[in-house]
C-alpha positions as CSV (number, residue, x, y, z in Angstrom):
1,X,-20.7,-26.8,-9.7
2,X,-19.1,-26.8,-13.1
3,X,-16.4,-29.4,-13.8
4,X,-14.5,-31.1,-16.6
5,X,-15.8,-34.7,-16.5
6,X,-15.6,-37.9,-18.5
7,X,-17.5,-41.2,-18.3
8,X,-14.8,-43.3,-20.0
9,X,-11.2,-43.4,-20.9
10,X,-10.1,-42.1,-24.3
11,X,-9.0,-39.0,-26.2
12,X,-9.9,-35.5,-25.4
13,X,-13.3,-36.1,-27.1
14,X,-14.5,-37.9,-24.0
15,X,-14.2,-34.7,-22.0
16,X,-17.0,-32.2,-21.4
17,X,-17.9,-29.4,-19.0
18,X,-20.9,-30.3,-16.9
19,X,-22.9,-29.3,-13.9
20,X,-22.4,-31.9,-11.1
21,X,-22.9,-32.1,-7.4
22,X,-20.3,-30.4,-5.2
23,X,-18.2,-32.9,-3.2
24,X,-18.1,-33.0,0.6
25,X,-14.8,-33.4,2.6
26,X,-14.3,-36.7,4.5
27,X,-12.2,-37.2,7.6
28,X,-8.8,-35.6,7.2
29,X,-9.9,-33.7,4.2
30,X,-10.9,-30.1,3.3
31,X,-13.1,-28.7,0.6
32,X,-11.3,-26.1,-1.5
33,X,-13.0,-23.5,-3.7
34,X,-10.8,-23.7,-6.7
35,X,-9.3,-20.5,-8.1
36,X,-6.9,-22.2,-10.5
37,X,-5.6,-25.7,-11.3
38,X,-2.5,-27.1,-12.8
39,X,-2.4,-29.4,-15.8
40,X,0.3,-32.1,-15.5
41,X,1.2,-35.1,-17.6
42,X,-0.7,-37.3,-15.1
43,X,-4.0,-35.7,-16.3
44,X,-3.3,-36.9,-19.8
45,X,-2.6,-40.4,-18.6
46,X,-5.8,-40.5,-16.5
47,X,-7.8,-39.2,-19.5
48,X,-6.5,-42.0,-21.8
49,X,-6.3,-44.7,-19.1
50,X,-2.8,-45.6,-20.4
51,X,-0.7,-47.3,-19.4
52,X,-3.3,-49.8,-18.5
53,X,-1.7,-50.6,-15.1
54,X,-3.0,-47.2,-13.9
55,X,-6.5,-48.5,-14.2
56,X,-5.9,-50.9,-11.3
57,X,-5.8,-47.8,-9.1
58,X,-8.1,-45.4,-10.8
59,X,-10.8,-47.7,-12.2
60,X,-10.6,-50.7,-14.4
61,X,-13.5,-50.3,-16.7
62,X,-14.2,-46.6,-16.2
63,X,-12.7,-43.8,-14.0
64,X,-13.7,-43.9,-10.4
65,X,-13.6,-40.1,-10.2
66,X,-15.2,-38.6,-13.3
67,X,-13.4,-35.2,-12.7
68,X,-9.9,-34.8,-14.0
69,X,-7.2,-32.6,-12.4
70,X,-5.1,-32.9,-9.2
71,X,-2.9,-29.7,-8.9
72,X,-4.8,-26.9,-7.3
73,X,-4.9,-23.5,-5.6
74,X,-7.9,-21.9,-3.8
75,X,-9.6,-21.2,-0.5
76,X,-10.7,-23.6,2.2
77,X,-14.5,-23.5,2.5
78,X,-15.2,-26.5,4.7
79,X,-13.3,-28.8,7.0
80,X,-13.6,-32.6,7.4
81,X,-13.5,-34.3,10.7
82,X,-10.2,-34.1,12.5
83,X,-8.6,-31.3,10.5
84,X,-6.9,-28.8,12.7
85,X,-4.1,-27.4,10.4
86,X,-6.4,-25.2,8.3
87,X,-9.3,-22.9,8.9
88,X,-12.1,-21.8,6.6
89,X,-10.9,-18.9,4.4
90,X,-7.2,-20.1,4.3
91,X,-5.6,-19.7,0.9
92,X,-3.9,-23.0,0.0
93,X,-2.1,-24.8,-2.8
94,X,-1.2,-28.4,-3.3
95,X,-2.8,-31.7,-4.5
96,X,-6.4,-32.8,-4.4
97,X,-8.9,-34.9,-6.4
98,X,-10.8,-33.4,-9.3
99,X,-9.3,-29.9,-9.5
100,X,-10.7,-29.1,-12.9
101,X,-13.8,-27.9,-11.1
102,X,-15.2,-25.1,-9.0
103,X,-14.7,-27.2,-5.8
104,X,-12.5,-30.2,-5.0
105,X,-11.6,-32.2,-1.9
106,X,-8.0,-32.6,-0.8
107,X,-6.2,-34.3,2.1
108,X,-5.0,-31.7,4.6
109,X,-1.6,-33.3,4.6
110,X,-1.2,-32.6,0.8
111,X,-1.8,-28.9,1.1
112,X,0.2,-25.9,2.2
113,X,-0.5,-22.2,2.7
114,X,-0.2,-20.3,-0.6
115,X,2.9,-18.2,-0.9
116,X,1.9,-14.6,-0.4
117,X,3.9,-13.4,-3.5
118,X,2.3,-15.9,-5.9
119,X,-1.0,-15.6,-7.6
120,X,-3.4,-18.5,-7.5
121,X,-2.5,-19.3,-11.1
122,X,1.2,-19.5,-10.3
123,X,0.6,-21.5,-7.1
124,X,-1.7,-24.0,-8.8
125,X,1.0,-25.4,-11.0
126,X,3.5,-26.1,-8.2
127,X,2.1,-29.1,-6.4
128,X,2.8,-32.2,-8.4
129,X,5.5,-31.0,-10.9
130,X,7.4,-29.1,-8.3
131,X,7.6,-31.9,-5.7
132,X,8.4,-34.4,-8.4
133,X,11.4,-32.4,-9.4
134,X,12.5,-31.8,-5.8
135,X,12.3,-35.4,-4.9
136,X,14.1,-36.6,-8.1
137,X,17.1,-34.3,-7.3
138,X,17.2,-34.5,-3.6
139,X,15.9,-38.0,-2.7
140,X,16.6,-39.9,-5.9
141,X,19.8,-38.2,-7.0
142,X,21.3,-37.0,-3.6
143,X,22.4,-33.9,-5.5
144,X,25.5,-32.1,-4.2
145,X,26.8,-28.6,-4.9
146,X,29.4,-28.5,-7.7
147,X,28.0,-31.6,-9.5
148,X,27.5,-31.7,-13.2
149,X,23.8,-32.4,-13.7
150,X,21.9,-33.3,-16.9
151,X,18.2,-32.9,-17.1
152,X,16.4,-34.4,-20.1
153,X,13.0,-32.9,-21.0
154,X,14.1,-29.7,-19.3
155,X,11.4,-27.6,-20.9
156,X,8.5,-29.6,-19.6
157,X,6.4,-29.2,-16.4
158,X,8.7,-31.1,-14.1
159,X,11.9,-30.2,-16.1
160,X,11.2,-26.5,-15.7
161,X,11.3,-26.9,-11.9
162,X,14.2,-29.3,-12.0
163,X,16.5,-26.8,-13.8
164,X,15.8,-24.1,-11.2
165,X,16.1,-26.5,-8.2
166,X,19.4,-28.0,-9.5
167,X,20.8,-24.4,-9.8
168,X,19.5,-23.6,-6.3
169,X,21.4,-26.7,-5.0
170,X,24.6,-25.3,-6.5
171,X,24.9,-27.6,-9.5
172,X,26.2,-27.0,-13.0
173,X,23.2,-27.7,-15.1
174,X,22.7,-28.9,-18.7
175,X,19.2,-29.2,-20.1
176,X,17.9,-30.9,-23.2
177,X,15.0,-29.6,-25.2
178,X,13.8,-29.2,-28.8
179,X,15.0,-26.3,-30.9
180,X,12.1,-24.0,-30.2
181,X,12.3,-24.5,-26.4
182,X,16.0,-24.0,-25.8
183,X,15.5,-20.3,-25.0
184,X,13.2,-21.2,-22.2
185,X,15.7,-23.6,-20.7
186,X,18.3,-20.9,-20.8
187,X,15.9,-18.4,-19.2
188,X,15.3,-20.9,-16.4
189,X,19.0,-20.8,-15.5
190,X,20.6,-23.7,-17.2
191,X,24.4,-23.3,-17.8
192,X,24.3,-25.3,-21.0
193,X,21.5,-26.4,-23.4
194,X,21.4,-29.3,-25.9
195,X,19.0,-29.5,-28.8
196,X,18.0,-33.1,-28.7
197,X,17.0,-33.0,-32.4
198,X,20.6,-32.2,-33.4
199,X,22.9,-33.2,-30.5
200,X,23.3,-36.4,-28.5
201,X,23.9,-36.0,-24.8
202,X,25.5,-39.5,-24.8
203,X,28.1,-38.8,-27.5
204,X,30.9,-39.3,-24.9
205,X,32.1,-35.7,-25.0
206,X,30.6,-34.8,-21.7
207,X,29.8,-37.0,-18.7
208,X,27.5,-36.1,-15.8
209,X,27.5,-36.9,-12.1
210,X,23.7,-36.9,-12.1
211,X,21.1,-37.4,-14.8
212,X,17.5,-36.6,-14.1
213,X,15.7,-38.3,-17.0
214,X,12.3,-36.8,-17.6
215,X,12.0,-37.4,-21.3
216,X,11.2,-41.0,-20.8
217,X,12.8,-42.5,-23.9
218,X,16.7,-42.9,-23.6
219,X,17.9,-46.4,-23.3
220,X,19.8,-47.5,-20.2
221,X,22.8,-47.9,-22.3
222,X,22.7,-44.3,-23.4
223,X,22.1,-43.0,-19.9
224,X,25.1,-45.0,-18.6
225,X,27.3,-43.7,-21.5
226,X,26.6,-40.2,-20.4
227,X,27.3,-40.8,-16.7
228,X,30.6,-40.6,-14.9
229,X,32.0,-44.0,-13.6
230,X,30.1,-43.6,-10.3
231,X,27.3,-41.3,-11.5
232,X,23.6,-41.6,-10.8
233,X,20.7,-41.7,-13.2
234,X,17.2,-41.1,-11.8
235,X,14.5,-42.1,-14.2
236,X,11.5,-40.0,-13.4
237,X,9.8,-40.0,-16.8
238,X,7.4,-42.8,-17.6
239,X,6.7,-42.1,-21.3
240,X,7.2,-44.6,-24.1
241,X,7.0,-48.3,-23.8
242,X,3.9,-50.4,-24.5
243,X,0.3,-49.8,-23.6
244,X,0.3,-52.1,-20.6
245,X,3.1,-50.7,-18.5
246,X,4.3,-47.6,-20.5
247,X,7.8,-46.7,-19.6
248,X,7.6,-48.4,-16.2
249,X,9.5,-51.4,-17.5
250,X,12.6,-49.3,-18.2
251,X,12.5,-48.1,-14.5
252,X,12.3,-51.7,-13.4
253,X,15.2,-52.8,-15.6
254,X,17.3,-50.0,-14.2
255,X,16.8,-51.1,-10.6
256,X,17.6,-54.7,-11.6
257,X,20.8,-53.7,-13.3
258,X,22.0,-51.2,-10.7
259,X,23.4,-53.7,-8.1
260,X,25.8,-55.1,-10.8
261,X,27.4,-51.9,-12.0
262,X,29.3,-49.1,-10.3
263,X,26.9,-46.5,-11.5
264,X,23.6,-46.0,-9.6
265,X,20.5,-46.5,-11.7
266,X,17.2,-45.7,-9.9
267,X,13.7,-44.6,-10.5
268,X,11.3,-42.2,-8.8
269,X,7.8,-42.7,-7.4
270,X,7.0,-39.3,-6.1
271,X,5.4,-39.0,-2.7
272,X,2.7,-36.3,-2.2
273,X,3.2,-34.5,1.1
274,X,2.9,-31.1,2.7
275,X,6.5,-31.1,3.9
276,X,7.8,-30.8,0.4
277,X,5.2,-28.3,-0.5
278,X,6.7,-26.2,2.4
279,X,10.2,-26.6,0.9
280,X,9.0,-25.3,-2.4
281,X,7.2,-22.5,-0.7
282,X,10.5,-21.4,1.0
283,X,12.4,-21.5,-2.3
284,X,9.7,-19.6,-4.1
285,X,9.6,-16.9,-1.4
286,X,13.4,-16.7,-1.7
287,X,13.1,-16.1,-5.4
288,X,15.0,-19.2,-6.3
289,X,12.1,-21.0,-8.0
290,X,9.3,-19.6,-10.1
291,X,6.6,-21.3,-12.1
292,X,7.0,-21.2,-15.8
293,X,3.5,-20.9,-17.3
294,X,3.0,-21.6,-21.0
295,X,-0.7,-20.5,-21.0
296,X,-3.8,-20.1,-19.0
297,X,-7.0,-21.7,-20.2
298,X,-10.6,-21.7,-18.9
299,X,-12.4,-25.0,-18.0
300,X,-13.7,-25.5,-21.5
301,X,-10.1,-25.1,-22.8
302,X,-8.9,-28.2,-20.9
303,X,-9.6,-30.7,-23.7
304,X,-7.5,-28.8,-26.3
305,X,-4.8,-28.1,-23.7
306,X,-4.5,-31.9,-23.1
307,X,-4.2,-32.4,-26.8
308,X,-1.4,-29.9,-27.0
309,X,0.4,-31.5,-24.0
310,X,0.2,-34.9,-25.6
311,X,1.6,-33.5,-28.9
312,X,4.6,-31.9,-27.1
313,X,3.5,-28.4,-27.8
314,X,3.7,-27.1,-24.2
315,X,6.6,-25.4,-22.5
316,X,6.6,-25.4,-18.8
317,X,3.1,-25.6,-17.3
318,X,-0.5,-24.9,-18.4
319,X,-2.8,-23.4,-15.7
320,X,-6.5,-23.6,-15.7
321,X,-8.4,-20.5,-14.5
322,X,-11.5,-21.8,-12.7
323,X,-13.1,-18.8,-11.0
């Protein structure tokens, strides 16, 4: 099969499209013939191997899995031992391993049936970014109807879903983005937008019941200044920081400080599961959430797409057309 592979960590120069052996599903897994894949920020981190703590999981000296990509949509073509929830031919979406390829294996409990009204391209960009946004709002933030919610990085992959989901939960939503991306955030349904290049969300003029921080750079002091006295900040962005831990240290400091202040400061480690994919499916079919796709690229366009993502040039999601 054709796949985007790399033998080492580094910049996009380490990536190439190559012919490799097709994987086989193990117990509890299925083999998916990929129609389309989603490009999320995690793919950039797994390409670079930064922050270095990631390598303890994905390979210290070199990547354990040479194929990048985890979000996917396609058709089930083979079942591993013990899988009873899917049959060959089922159209699915969700999370697998090595989705920038013609075939990828995925755990059955990280897949759901593809929404009938969505194309494979649209479904492919739902799995990771959509569930991260859902869990940040619902589990991390305990969002309630009528709350004032601020979403930093609202034009990104996770942010584009967070804006729509917060509106679906009945919140009054403010989103931050750069000048050229404000129109997208408004289109997604935000009640208010802030140009972070010109406006400071922590200027004291407005305070929020809930902040979903996806931009990954505001200090804890600034987040607290923008919260109500008993508000909650969920740090879901891990950008910034040093090469060892990236922005993870900010999340740790937030959890250490939280017990000593009235405001609730927490972080999010998203859990990949079929149940939340089903929640997204229901919201999509109800017309409350739709993927926002910046562009669709072929397999050999993945390296440049990752460069663009790293340079902040992407709004919403990039999809990879495989078949």
